[in-house]
N, CA, C, O and the ligand as a Tripos MOL2 file, in Angstrom:
@<TRIPOS>MOLECULE
protein
  229   227    58     0     0
PROTEIN
NO_CHARGES

@<TRIPOS>ATOM
      1 N          -2.2920  -11.8230   67.0180 N.3       1 MET1
      2 CA         -2.3970  -10.8010   68.1560 C.3       1 MET1
      3 C          -1.2550   -9.7600   67.7530 C.2       1 MET1
      4 O          -0.1760  -10.1700   67.3250 O.2       1 MET1
      5 N          -1.5280   -8.4010   67.9030 N.am      2 LYS2
      6 CA         -0.4560   -7.3710   67.7500 C.3       2 LYS2
      7 C          -0.3720   -6.4450   68.9360 C.2       2 LYS2
      8 O          -1.3570   -6.1470   69.6110 O.2       2 LYS2
      9 N           0.7370   -6.0430   69.1380 N.am      3 LEU3
     10 CA          1.0580   -4.9900   70.2820 C.3       3 LEU3
     11 C           1.4750   -3.6290   69.8760 C.2       3 LEU3
     12 O           2.1720   -3.4210   68.8830 O.2       3 LEU3
     13 N           0.9680   -2.5770   70.7840 N.am      4 CYS4
     14 CA          1.2820   -1.4700   70.4500 C.3       4 CYS4
     15 C           2.6540   -1.0070   70.5460 C.2       4 CYS4
     16 O           3.3090   -1.1650   71.5760 O.2       4 CYS4
     17 N           3.1580   -0.3820   69.4000 N.am      5 GLY5
     18 CA          4.6370   -0.2660   69.1400 C.3       5 GLY5
     19 C           5.2790    0.7270   70.5060 C.2       5 GLY5
     20 O           6.4790    0.8590   70.7500 O.2       5 GLY5
     21 N           4.3670    1.2340   71.1310 N.am      6 ARG6
     22 CA          4.6610    2.3300   71.9770 C.3       6 ARG6
     23 C           4.7350    1.7990   73.5590 C.2       6 ARG6
     24 O           5.6180    2.1110   74.3590 O.2       6 ARG6
     25 N           3.7290    1.0220   73.7880 N.am      7 CYS7
     26 CA          3.4870    0.6200   75.1450 C.3       7 CYS7
     27 C           3.4730   -0.8970   75.2550 C.2       7 CYS7
     28 O           3.4710   -1.4560   76.3520 O.2       7 CYS7
     29 N           3.4640   -1.5120   74.1690 N.am      8 ASN8
     30 CA          3.2980   -3.0850   74.1860 C.3       8 ASN8
     31 C           2.0290   -3.6090   74.6850 C.2       8 ASN8
     32 O           1.9450   -4.7890   75.0280 O.2       8 ASN8
     33 N           0.9920   -2.7710   74.7510 N.am      9 ARG9
     34 CA         -0.4170   -3.3680   75.1300 C.3       9 ARG9
     35 C          -0.8950   -3.9390   74.0360 C.2       9 ARG9
     36 O          -0.2940   -3.6690   72.9960 O.2       9 ARG9
     37 N          -1.9570   -4.7700   73.9620 N.am     10 GLN10
     38 CA         -2.5640   -5.4210   72.9050 C.3      10 GLN10
     39 C          -3.5460   -4.5120   72.2190 C.2      10 GLN10
     40 O          -4.3570   -3.8090   72.8220 O.2      10 GLN10
     41 N          -3.4190   -4.5750   70.9710 N.am     11 LEU11
     42 CA         -4.1800   -3.5950   70.2760 C.3      11 LEU11
     43 C          -5.5370   -4.2860   70.0150 C.2      11 LEU11
     44 O          -5.5910   -5.4610   69.6540 O.2      11 LEU11
     45 N          -6.6840   -3.4810   70.2200 N.am     12 LYS12
     46 CA         -7.8600   -4.1780   70.0510 C.3      12 LYS12
     47 C          -8.5210   -3.8880   68.8120 C.2      12 LYS12
     48 O          -9.2600   -4.7910   68.4210 O.2      12 LYS12
     49 N          -8.4440   -2.7930   68.0390 N.am     13 THR13
     50 CA         -8.9280   -2.7510   66.6570 C.3      13 THR13
     51 C          -8.2520   -2.9650   65.5230 C.2      13 THR13
     52 O          -7.0270   -3.0680   65.5960 O.2      13 THR13
     53 N          -8.7820   -3.0500   64.5080 N.am     14 SER14
     54 CA         -8.2520   -3.3930   63.1980 C.3      14 SER14
     55 C          -7.4450   -2.1900   62.9640 C.2      14 SER14
     56 O          -6.3050   -2.2240   62.5030 O.2      14 SER14
     57 N          -8.0840   -1.1180   63.3010 N.am     15 LYS15
     58 CA         -7.5720    0.2990   62.8540 C.3      15 LYS15
     59 C          -6.1620    0.5180   63.5330 C.2      15 LYS15
     60 O          -5.2000    1.0390   62.9680 O.2      15 LYS15
     61 N          -6.1840    0.0330   64.8590 N.am     16 SER16
     62 CA         -4.8980    0.0360   65.6140 C.3      16 SER16
     63 C          -4.0400   -0.7360   65.3080 C.2      16 SER16
     64 O          -2.8970   -0.3740   65.5850 O.2      16 SER16
     65 N          -4.1860   -1.9070   64.7180 N.am     17 MET17
     66 CA         -3.2670   -2.8760   64.2810 C.3      17 MET17
     67 C          -2.4540   -2.3680   63.0560 C.2      17 MET17
     68 O          -1.2500   -2.5520   62.8750 O.2      17 MET17
     69 N          -3.3560   -1.6660   62.2110 N.am     18 GLU18
     70 CA         -2.9840   -1.0980   60.8110 C.3      18 GLU18
     71 C          -1.9140   -0.0920   61.3270 C.2      18 GLU18
     72 O          -0.7390   -0.2060   60.9790 O.2      18 GLU18
     73 N          -2.2410    0.6710   61.9740 N.am     19 LEU19
     74 CA         -1.4250    1.7700   62.7040 C.3      19 LEU19
     75 C          -0.1730    1.4060   63.4570 C.2      19 LEU19
     76 O           0.8220    2.1310   63.4810 O.2      19 LEU19
     77 N          -0.2740    0.2290   64.0780 N.am     20 GLY20
     78 CA          0.7520   -0.3680   64.9020 C.3      20 GLY20
     79 C           0.7480    0.6560   66.4060 C.2      20 GLY20
     80 O           1.7830    0.7590   67.0660 O.2      20 GLY20
     81 N          -0.0390    1.0900   66.6570 N.am     21 PHE21
     82 CA         -0.3280    2.0350   67.9140 C.3      21 PHE21
     83 C          -1.7200    1.8120   68.4120 C.2      21 PHE21
     84 O          -2.6010    1.5030   67.6090 O.2      21 PHE21
     85 N          -1.9800    1.9520   69.7180 N.am     22 GLY22
     86 CA         -3.2750    2.2920   70.0200 C.3      22 GLY22
     87 C          -3.7360    3.9280   69.7860 C.2      22 GLY22
     88 O          -2.8710    4.7990   69.6850 O.2      22 GLY22
     89 N          -4.9590    4.1910   69.7230 N.am     23 PRO23
     90 CA         -5.2280    5.4500   69.5460 C.3      23 PRO23
     91 C          -4.6090    6.6660   69.9900 C.2      23 PRO23
     92 O          -4.3980    7.6140   69.2340 O.2      23 PRO23
     93 N          -4.2260    6.6440   71.5800 N.am     24 VAL24
     94 CA         -3.7880    7.5090   72.3770 C.3      24 VAL24
     95 C          -1.9400    7.4680   71.9980 C.2      24 VAL24
     96 O          -1.2240    8.4680   71.9400 O.2      24 VAL24
     97 N          -1.6130    6.4090   71.8380 N.am     25 CYS25
     98 CA         -0.0160    6.2810   71.5230 C.3      25 CYS25
     99 C          -0.0440    6.6370   70.0840 C.2      25 CYS25
    100 O           0.9300    7.3280   69.7890 O.2      25 CYS25
    101 N          -0.7290    6.4260   69.2310 N.am     26 TYR26
    102 CA         -0.5860    6.8660   67.9840 C.3      26 TYR26
    103 C          -0.5650    8.5130   67.8520 C.2      26 TYR26
    104 O           0.1390    9.0150   66.9750 O.2      26 TYR26
    105 N          -1.2800    9.2730   68.6590 N.am     27 ARG27
    106 CA         -1.3530   10.5690   68.8000 C.3      27 ARG27
    107 C          -0.0750   11.0340   69.1460 C.2      27 ARG27
    108 O           0.5310   11.8300   68.4280 O.2      27 ARG27
    109 N           0.4990   10.4680   70.4910 N.am     28 LYS28
    110 CA          1.9720   10.8000   70.9920 C.3      28 LYS28
    111 C           2.9860   10.6140   69.9790 C.2      28 LYS28
    112 O           3.9380   11.3700   69.7880 O.2      28 LYS28
    113 N           2.6970    9.4770   69.2960 N.am     29 HIS29
    114 CA          3.8250    8.8790   68.2960 C.3      29 HIS29
    115 C           3.9080    9.9880   67.2650 C.2      29 HIS29
    116 O           5.0230   10.4150   66.9670 O.2      29 HIS29
    117 N           2.6900   10.5500   66.6260 N.am     30 GLN30
    118 CA          2.7860   11.6590   65.7890 C.3      30 GLN30
    119 C           3.4650   12.9920   66.2480 C.2      30 GLN30
    120 O           4.2300   13.7040   65.5970 O.2      30 GLN30
    121 N           2.9800   13.1690   67.5850 N.am     31 GLN31
    122 CA          3.7760   14.3000   68.0480 C.3      31 GLN31
    123 C           5.0620   14.2580   68.3080 C.2      31 GLN31
    124 O           5.6970   15.3060   68.2010 O.2      31 GLN31
    125 N           5.6720   13.1520   68.6700 N.am     32 GLU32
    126 CA          6.9570   12.8670   68.7400 C.3      32 GLU32
    127 C           7.7960   12.9650   67.1840 C.2      32 GLU32
    128 O           8.9400   13.3890   67.0250 O.2      32 GLU32
    129 N           7.0510   12.5460   66.3300 N.am     33 LEU33
    130 CA          7.5980   12.8000   65.0290 C.3      33 LEU33
    131 C           7.9700   14.1460   64.5800 C.2      33 LEU33
    132 O           9.0300   14.5290   64.0830 O.2      33 LEU33
    133 N           6.4740   15.0420   64.9540 N.am     34 ALA34
    134 CA          6.5090   16.1480   64.7080 C.3      34 ALA34
    135 C           7.7180   17.0840   65.4790 C.2      34 ALA34
    136 O           8.2690   17.9960   64.8630 O.2      34 ALA34
    137 N           8.0150   16.8020   66.6870 N.am     35 ASP35
    138 CA          8.9770   17.3000   67.6520 C.3      35 ASP35
    139 C          10.2710   16.9430   66.9250 C.2      35 ASP35
    140 O          11.0300   17.8320   66.5410 O.2      35 ASP35
    141 N          10.5260   15.6560   66.7360 N.am     36 ALA36
    142 CA         11.8500   15.3460   65.9870 C.3      36 ALA36
    143 C          12.1550   16.0300   64.6670 C.2      36 ALA36
    144 O          13.3370   16.2100   64.3720 O.2      36 ALA36
    145 N          11.3540   16.3600   63.9870 N.am     37 GLU37
    146 CA         11.3230   17.1580   62.6890 C.3      37 GLU37
    147 C          11.6740   18.3600   63.1070 C.2      37 GLU37
    148 O          12.7050   18.7610   62.5680 O.2      37 GLU37
    149 N          11.0900   19.2400   64.0380 N.am     38 PHE38
    150 CA         11.4250   20.3080   64.4580 C.3      38 PHE38
    151 C          12.7020   20.5080   65.0320 C.2      38 PHE38
    152 O          13.1680   21.6460   64.9750 O.2      38 PHE38
    153 N          13.3850   19.5600   65.6030 N.am     39 VAL39
    154 CA         14.5930   19.4300   66.3630 C.3      39 VAL39
    155 C          15.4580   19.2660   65.2450 C.2      39 VAL39
    156 O          16.4610   19.9800   65.2260 O.2      39 VAL39
    157 N          15.2460   18.3760   64.2040 N.am     40 ARG40
    158 CA         16.1060   18.1560   63.1250 C.3      40 ARG40
    159 C          16.4190   19.6330   62.4090 C.2      40 ARG40
    160 O          17.5640   20.0170   62.1710 O.2      40 ARG40
    161 N          15.3070   20.3370   62.1280 N.am     41 ASN41
    162 CA         15.3460   21.3270   61.2600 C.3      41 ASN41
    163 C          16.0390   22.4350   62.1000 C.2      41 ASN41
    164 O          16.5920   23.3270   61.4570 O.2      41 ASN41
    165 N          16.0770   22.4860   63.3900 N.am     42 GLN42
    166 CA         16.8210   23.4600   64.1910 C.3      42 GLN42
    167 C          18.2700   23.2310   64.1360 C.2      42 GLN42
    168 O          19.0290   24.2000   64.1190 O.2      42 GLN42
    169 N          18.7700   21.8780   64.1030 N.am     43 VAL43
    170 CA         20.1090   21.2950   63.9820 C.3      43 VAL43
    171 C          20.5690   21.8990   62.5110 C.2      43 VAL43
    172 O          21.6090   22.5470   62.3960 O.2      43 VAL43
    173 N          19.9030   21.6890   61.6700 N.am     44 THR44
    174 CA         20.1540   22.0110   60.2470 C.3      44 THR44
    175 C          20.6220   23.6420   60.3490 C.2      44 THR44
    176 O          21.6650   24.1090   59.8900 O.2      44 THR44
    177 N          19.6850   24.2900   60.9940 N.am     45 ILE45
    178 CA         19.8950   25.7740   60.8520 C.3      45 ILE45
    179 C          21.1590   26.1590   61.6110 C.2      45 ILE45
    180 O          21.8510   27.1130   61.2540 O.2      45 ILE45
    181 N          21.4390   25.4160   62.6410 N.am     46 ASP46
    182 CA         22.4890   25.7700   63.5840 C.3      46 ASP46
    183 C          23.9720   25.2620   62.7220 C.2      46 ASP46
    184 O          25.0650   25.8010   62.8920 O.2      46 ASP46
    185 N          23.7590   24.3410   61.9720 N.am     47 GLU47
    186 CA         24.9140   23.9440   61.2180 C.3      47 GLU47
    187 C          25.1350   24.7720   60.0140 C.2      47 GLU47
    188 O          26.2480   24.7580   59.4880 O.2      47 GLU47
    189 N          24.2240   25.4570   59.5520 N.am     48 ILE48
    190 CA         24.3570   26.5820   58.4640 C.3      48 ILE48
    191 C          24.9640   27.8840   59.1320 C.2      48 ILE48
    192 O          25.8530   28.5030   58.5470 O.2      48 ILE48
    193 N          24.5120   28.2660   60.2740 N.am     49 MET49
    194 CA         25.1050   29.2750   60.7790 C.3      49 MET49
    195 C          26.3140   28.9980   61.2540 C.2      49 MET49
    196 O          27.1520   29.8910   61.1250 O.2      49 MET49
    197 N          26.7050   27.8010   61.8770 N.am     50 ASP50
    198 CA         28.0410   27.6570   62.1860 C.3      50 ASP50
    199 C          29.1220   27.6120   61.1250 C.2      50 ASP50
    200 O          30.2830   27.9740   61.3120 O.2      50 ASP50
    201 N          28.5700   27.0740   59.8540 N.am     51 GLY51
    202 CA         29.3530   27.0850   58.6550 C.3      51 GLY51
    203 C          29.5170   28.5730   57.9680 C.2      51 GLY51
    204 O          30.4190   28.7820   57.1560 O.2      51 GLY51
    205 N          28.5720   29.5950   58.3570 N.am     52 ALA52
    206 CA         28.8780   30.9600   58.0290 C.3      52 ALA52
    207 C          29.7660   31.6400   58.7170 C.2      52 ALA52
    208 O          30.5190   32.5010   58.2630 O.2      52 ALA52
    209 N          29.6810   31.1930   60.0390 N.am     53 VAL53
    210 CA         30.7220   31.9180   60.9410 C.3      53 VAL53
    211 C          32.2510   31.3380   60.6420 C.2      53 VAL53
    212 O          33.2310   32.0280   60.9210 O.2      53 VAL53
    213 N          32.3620   30.1850   60.1270 N.am     54 ARG54
    214 CA         33.5600   29.5620   60.0280 C.3      54 ARG54
    215 C          34.0670   30.2830   58.7700 C.2      54 ARG54
    216 O          35.2390   30.6570   58.7400 O.2      54 ARG54
    217 N          33.1930   30.5100   57.6670 N.am     55 ARG55
    218 CA         33.6840   30.9450   56.3010 C.3      55 ARG55
    219 C          34.1250   32.3300   56.7850 C.2      55 ARG55
    220 O          35.2310   32.7680   56.4700 O.2      55 ARG55
    221 N          33.4070   32.9110   57.4240 N.am     56 ALA56
    222 CA         33.4860   34.6140   57.8660 C.3      56 ALA56
    223 C          35.1250   34.7380   58.5810 C.2      56 ALA56
    224 O          35.8460   35.6960   58.3010 O.2      56 ALA56
    225 N          35.4650   33.8970   59.3010 N.am     57 SER57
    226 CA         36.6260   33.9600   60.0810 C.3      57 SER57
    227 C          37.8870   33.5910   59.3270 C.2      57 SER57
    228 O          38.9760   33.6060   59.9000 O.2      57 SER57
    229 ZN          0.1600    2.2170   73.3590 Zn       58 ZN58
@<TRIPOS>BOND
     1     1     2 1
     2     2     3 1
     3     3     4 2
     4     3     5 am
     5     5     6 1
     6     6     7 1
     7     7     8 2
     8     7     9 am
     9     9    10 1
    10    10    11 1
    11    11    12 2
    12    11    13 am
    13    13    14 1
    14    14    15 1
    15    15    16 2
    16    15    17 am
    17    17    18 1
    18    18    19 1
    19    19    20 2
    20    19    21 am
    21    21    22 1
    22    22    23 1
    23    23    24 2
    24    23    25 am
    25    25    26 1
    26    26    27 1
    27    27    28 2
    28    27    29 am
    29    29    30 1
    30    30    31 1
    31    31    32 2
    32    31    33 am
    33    33    34 1
    34    34    35 1
    35    35    36 2
    36    35    37 am
    37    37    38 1
    38    38    39 1
    39    39    40 2
    40    39    41 am
    41    41    42 1
    42    42    43 1
    43    43    44 2
    44    43    45 am
    45    45    46 1
    46    46    47 1
    47    47    48 2
    48    47    49 am
    49    49    50 1
    50    50    51 1
    51    51    52 2
    52    51    53 am
    53    53    54 1
    54    54    55 1
    55    55    56 2
    56    55    57 am
    57    57    58 1
    58    58    59 1
    59    59    60 2
    60    59    61 am
    61    61    62 1
    62    62    63 1
    63    63    64 2
    64    63    65 am
    65    65    66 1
    66    66    67 1
    67    67    68 2
    68    67    69 am
    69    69    70 1
    70    70    71 1
    71    71    72 2
    72    71    73 am
    73    73    74 1
    74    74    75 1
    75    75    76 2
    76    75    77 am
    77    77    78 1
    78    78    79 1
    79    79    80 2
    80    79    81 am
    81    81    82 1
    82    82    83 1
    83    83    84 2
    84    83    85 am
    85    85    86 1
    86    86    87 1
    87    87    88 2
    88    87    89 am
    89    89    90 1
    90    90    91 1
    91    91    92 2
    92    91    93 am
    93    93    94 1
    94    94    95 1
    95    95    96 2
    96    95    97 am
    97    97    98 1
    98    98    99 1
    99    99   100 2
   100    99   101 am
   101   101   102 1
   102   102   103 1
   103   103   104 2
   104   103   105 am
   105   105   106 1
   106   106   107 1
   107   107   108 2
   108   107   109 am
   109   109   110 1
   110   110   111 1
   111   111   112 2
   112   111   113 am
   113   113   114 1
   114   114   115 1
   115   115   116 2
   116   115   117 am
   117   117   118 1
   118   118   119 1
   119   119   120 2
   120   119   121 am
   121   121   122 1
   122   122   123 1
   123   123   124 2
   124   123   125 am
   125   125   126 1
   126   126   127 1
   127   127   128 2
   128   127   129 am
   129   129   130 1
   130   130   131 1
   131   131   132 2
   132   131   133 am
   133   133   134 1
   134   134   135 1
   135   135   136 2
   136   135   137 am
   137   137   138 1
   138   138   139 1
   139   139   140 2
   140   139   141 am
   141   141   142 1
   142   142   143 1
   143   143   144 2
   144   143   145 am
   145   145   146 1
   146   146   147 1
   147   147   148 2
   148   147   149 am
   149   149   150 1
   150   150   151 1
   151   151   152 2
   152   151   153 am
   153   153   154 1
   154   154   155 1
   155   155   156 2
   156   155   157 am
   157   157   158 1
   158   158   159 1
   159   159   160 2
   160   159   161 am
   161   161   162 1
   162   162   163 1
   163   163   164 2
   164   163   165 am
   165   165   166 1
   166   166   167 1
   167   167   168 2
   168   167   169 am
   169   169   170 1
   170   170   171 1
   171   171   172 2
   172   171   173 am
   173   173   174 1
   174   174   175 1
   175   175   176 2
   176   175   177 am
   177   177   178 1
   178   178   179 1
   179   179   180 2
   180   179   181 am
   181   181   182 1
   182   182   183 1
   183   183   184 2
   184   183   185 am
   185   185   186 1
   186   186   187 1
   187   187   188 2
   188   187   189 am
   189   189   190 1
   190   190   191 1
   191   191   192 2
   192   191   193 am
   193   193   194 1
   194   194   195 1
   195   195   196 2
   196   195   197 am
   197   197   198 1
   198   198   199 1
   199   199   200 2
   200   199   201 am
   201   201   202 1
   202   202   203 1
   203   203   204 2
   204   203   205 am
   205   205   206 1
   206   206   207 1
   207   207   208 2
   208   207   209 am
   209   209   210 1
   210   210   211 1
   211   211   212 2
   212   211   213 am
   213   213   214 1
   214   214   215 1
   215   215   216 2
   216   215   217 am
   217   217   218 1
   218   218   219 1
   219   219   220 2
   220   219   221 am
   221   221   222 1
   222   222   223 1
   223   223   224 2
   224   223   225 am
   225   225   226 1
   226   226   227 1
   227   227   228 2
@<TRIPOS>SUBSTRUCTURE
     1 MET1         2 RESIDUE 1 A MET
     2 LYS2         6 RESIDUE 1 A LYS
     3 LEU3        10 RESIDUE 1 A LEU
     4 CYS4        14 RESIDUE 1 A CYS
     5 GLY5        18 RESIDUE 1 A GLY
     6 ARG6        22 RESIDUE 1 A ARG
     7 CYS7        26 RESIDUE 1 A CYS
     8 ASN8        30 RESIDUE 1 A ASN
     9 ARG9        34 RESIDUE 1 A ARG
    10 GLN10       38 RESIDUE 1 A GLN
    11 LEU11       42 RESIDUE 1 A LEU
    12 LYS12       46 RESIDUE 1 A LYS
    13 THR13       50 RESIDUE 1 A THR
    14 SER14       54 RESIDUE 1 A SER
    15 LYS15       58 RESIDUE 1 A LYS
    16 SER16       62 RESIDUE 1 A SER
    17 MET17       66 RESIDUE 1 A MET
    18 GLU18       70 RESIDUE 1 A GLU
    19 LEU19       74 RESIDUE 1 A LEU
    20 GLY20       78 RESIDUE 1 A GLY
    21 PHE21       82 RESIDUE 1 A PHE
    22 GLY22       86 RESIDUE 1 A GLY
    23 PRO23       90 RESIDUE 1 A PRO
    24 VAL24       94 RESIDUE 1 A VAL
    25 CYS25       98 RESIDUE 1 A CYS
    26 TYR26      102 RESIDUE 1 A TYR
    27 ARG27      106 RESIDUE 1 A ARG
    28 LYS28      110 RESIDUE 1 A LYS
    29 HIS29      114 RESIDUE 1 A HIS
    30 GLN30      118 RESIDUE 1 A GLN
    31 GLN31      122 RESIDUE 1 A GLN
    32 GLU32      126 RESIDUE 1 A GLU
    33 LEU33      130 RESIDUE 1 A LEU
    34 ALA34      134 RESIDUE 1 A ALA
    35 ASP35      138 RESIDUE 1 A ASP
    36 ALA36      142 RESIDUE 1 A ALA
    37 GLU37      146 RESIDUE 1 A GLU
    38 PHE38      150 RESIDUE 1 A PHE
    39 VAL39      154 RESIDUE 1 A VAL
    40 ARG40      158 RESIDUE 1 A ARG
    41 ASN41      162 RESIDUE 1 A ASN
    42 GLN42      166 RESIDUE 1 A GLN
    43 VAL43      170 RESIDUE 1 A VAL
    44 THR44      174 RESIDUE 1 A THR
    45 ILE45      178 RESIDUE 1 A ILE
    46 ASP46      182 RESIDUE 1 A ASP
    47 GLU47      186 RESIDUE 1 A GLU
    48 ILE48      190 RESIDUE 1 A ILE
    49 MET49      194 RESIDUE 1 A MET
    50 ASP50      198 RESIDUE 1 A ASP
    51 GLY51      202 RESIDUE 1 A GLY
    52 ALA52      206 RESIDUE 1 A ALA
    53 VAL53      210 RESIDUE 1 A VAL
    54 ARG54      214 RESIDUE 1 A ARG
    55 ARG55      218 RESIDUE 1 A ARG
    56 ALA56      222 RESIDUE 1 A ALA
    57 SER57      226 RESIDUE 1 A SER
    58 ZN58       229 GROUP 0 **** ****
């Protein structure tokens, strides 16, 4: 028996077990990864901007 990595409900299909998430949770998980990547890129840009300001002053 395998449980969903997000909501801990029992996974019913072999496909879900392969993914480690139920179909709905897998979609949400993918969206969260995309959002996290977006935030990470934002932080990187901020750090570059911050460094540029520090060099200029
Ligand atoms: Zn789930």
